[in-house]
N, C-alpha and C positions, 0 to 999 in steps of 0.2 A: 558424711554428707554435710555440706555447708548450709546453714539455716538461711532460708529465703528471706526471712524477716531481717536477719543481720545484714544481708547483702543490700536490702532496701534502705536500711538505716545508714550504711556506709555511703551509698549513692546519694542519699538525701544530704548528708553532711558535706560531701564533696561539692554538690551543687550549691549548697548554702555558702560554703567558703568562696566558691567562684563568684556567686552573686554579690556577696559582701565586698570582696576585693574589687571586682570590676565595675560595680556601680559607681564607685568614687575615684578609683584610679582611672586615668583617661584612656581606656582600652576597649570600651563598649561592653557593658554587661549583656545587652541583648544579643550581640554576636556570640558571646561565649555560651549563652544559654541555648543557642542554636547548635553550636558545635558539640558541647559536652554530652548531651543525650546520645549522640552518635558514638562518642568515645566510650561511654559507660554501658552502651547497649541497652538503654532504657528509652521510654517514650517521653517526648516533651509534653508537659501538661500546663495549660494556661492556669488552671486552679493552683497547682503547686508553685508556679512562677509568681502568682499573686501573694502567696504566703511568704515567699522569699523577699518580695518587694516590701511587704509589711515589716519584715525583719530589718531591712536596710533603713526603713523609715524610723523604726525605733532607735537604730544606731545613730542617725543624724540628729534626732531630737534629743537623745541622751547627751551627745557631745556638745550641742549648742543650747542646752536648756536655759541657761541664764540669759542669753541673747533673745531667745524665744519669749521668755517671760517679759523681758523689757519691751519687746516689740508689741506684745499683746497689750500691755499698759499704754504704750505709745499710740497704738491704733485707737483705743477707746478715747484717749485724751485728744487725739487728732480729730476724731469725729465730733467731739464736743466743741473743738475749736471752730468748726463750721458755724455753730450757733453763736459763738463768741465773736466771730468775725476776725479770728486770728489764725486761720488755717494756713495761709501762705507763710506767715512769719514762723509758725511752729515747724513746718516742713523745712524751712530754710535754716533754722537755728538748732533744732533738736536732731541729733544724729539718728536716734531710733525712729523718730517720726518719719524722717526722710527715707531711712532704710526700708521701713515697712511698705511705703508707697512705691519705692523703686521695685520691690519684690512683686507688688500687685501688678504694676505695669509690665514687668518682665515675664509674668506668668501668662498674660493674655494671648500672645502670639501662639504659643504651643497649644493652648486650649482650642483656639480657632482652627489651627492647622490639623490638630488631631481629629476634630469633628468633621472638617471639610474633606480630609483625605484619608479617613479611617480605613476604607477598604483597600486603597492603594498601598498604604503602609503595611497592613496586615499581610497582603500578598507577598511582600518582600521577605517575610519570615520563613517562607518555604524555599527560598533560593540561596544556597550557599555561595553561588557565584556573585549575587548581589551583595551579600554580606562582605565577601572579600573585597569587592570594589569599594564599598563604603569605608572599610577599614583603611584602605589606601588614602582616601580623602581625609580621614581622621589624622593619619600620620602627617599629611601635608599641612593641615591646620596647626598641629602642634609644633612642627618644625618652623613654620612661618612665624607663629606667635612668639616662639623662643628667640628668633632673630629679629623681631620687630623692635622698633625703638622703645626704650623703657619709659613707662609712665609712672607718675607718683600721685595720682588722684586719691584723695581720701573720700569718705562717704559724702561729705557736704559738697564736694566738687563734682560728683557724679550726676550727670543730667538724666532727665527722663528719656531723652533720645538714646542715650547710652543704654539705659535699661531695656528699651524697646529693641534695640539692635541685638543685645545679648539674648533677649527672649526669642527673637526670630531664629537665632542659631540653635537655641534649645528646641524650637519647633522642628527643625530639620533632623534633630537627634532622635526623633521618633523612629526613623529608619534604622533597622538593625545594622550595626557596624559603624554608625556615626556615634561616637561617644558623647553622652550628654555632658559629663563633666569636662571632657576635652574641648567640646564645642563652646561651652559657656565660659570656661577659663580663657580660651583663645580669644573669644569675642571681648572679654573683659580687658585683656591685655591690649587688643587692638583699639579699645576705647580709652586707653590711657590709665586704667586703674593700676594701682601698685600691685605687686605680685600676690602678696598675702590677701589683700582685699578681693582680688579677682577670684581666688580660690574659696574664700569664705562666702562671698556672694553666691558663687556657684553651688556650694553645699546648701546654703539656706534656700536658694531657688529650687533645689531638688525636692524640698518638702511638699509644696503644693503639687509638683509634677508627679511624684511617687504616689501621693495620696489620691490624686485624680485618677491615675492609671489603676490603682487598686480598687477604687469605687466602681470604675467601669467594669472591672473583671470580677467583682465580688459575687456576682450572680452565678459564677462558675465554681464557687468555692466548695459546693456540695459534691462536685464531680471528682474529688480527689480520690485516687485509687491507691492508697497506701495506709499503713498503720498510723495510729496517733503518735506512737513513739518516734517513727521516722519523720513525721511531720514536725514534731517539736524539735527534733535533732537538727533538721534542716533550717528551721526558723532561728534557733539559737546560734547556729554557725553563721548565718547571715548577719545577725546582730553583732556578734563578737568580731568577725572579720571586717564588717562594714566600719565599725568603730576604729579598728586598727588602721584601716585604709585611709580614713579621714586624717588621722593623726600622722600617718606616714607621708601623705601627699602635702600636708601643710609644711612639714619639715623639708621635703624635697623642693617645693617651690620657693622656699625662703633661702635654702642653702645650696641647691644643686640646679639641675636642668631638666626640662621636660622632654628633651630630645631623645632620651632613652626610650620613652613611651612611643615616640614617632617611629623609631627603628622597629620596635616590637610590633606595632600595627602594620608596618610595611611587610615584615617577615611573615606574620600570620595571614595578612591579606593576600600576598602572593601565593603562599602555600594553599590557601582556601580556593583561590581561582584555579590553580593547577588541579587540585583534587576534584573540584566541581566539574571541570572540563573532562577529566578522565572518567569519572564515575557518573557524569550527567546528573549532578545534584542541584 
């Protein structure tokens, strides 16, 4: 007889791998966390999803820890600049001071949209049909961004209007099937950012987004119905595969094309719509 605990551990690892990869690859982690419980024959759990999101948070912080430390120092210095009367000059001249405030501005729209439309977004998580439809939109975004005119903006050239636009795209990505990384990278490319900066900005912008989502859901953490071993296994899988996904996408966006992810989203989206219509999901 197969040990039930072993099955639970394997399921947790698979879901952790899926979350880690799809949080940063532009194929929508929320969509895959809707699908895979069906495939694995397990129940979707908000509490476990929260743990997996914390795993991807650890992954992105681990990857960008040097940038994060520099931004923390820049934020403190920039606040002091307010009292020195040199705030505008600092944001204009210092890359990390500008970057940290671009991230602040970029985070605001998703926060407002998440609060204002919380119930509407949550309702979509029960509809495989809606997830399939939004995956098609993600594919269109990626394909269009890849064929859009190439920009070469560096951090000092990125405006706060650009950051706000990227933040609005991130807000729409609360809907399952709209990839957060896909939407923000696409918005970055539409705003004229160079390809590597669009990806790096997207990853850094994910930190407050993931942290915010985890804080909202942390009240459900005690409702986890699985062993501690399975919980740790899923968390570690999300950390490891999240880290690898960041590294892989940075390489892809520099050397190859995002179109392959557009095709993937279209294929999975169409399949999801067909399955949803047949089985009334």
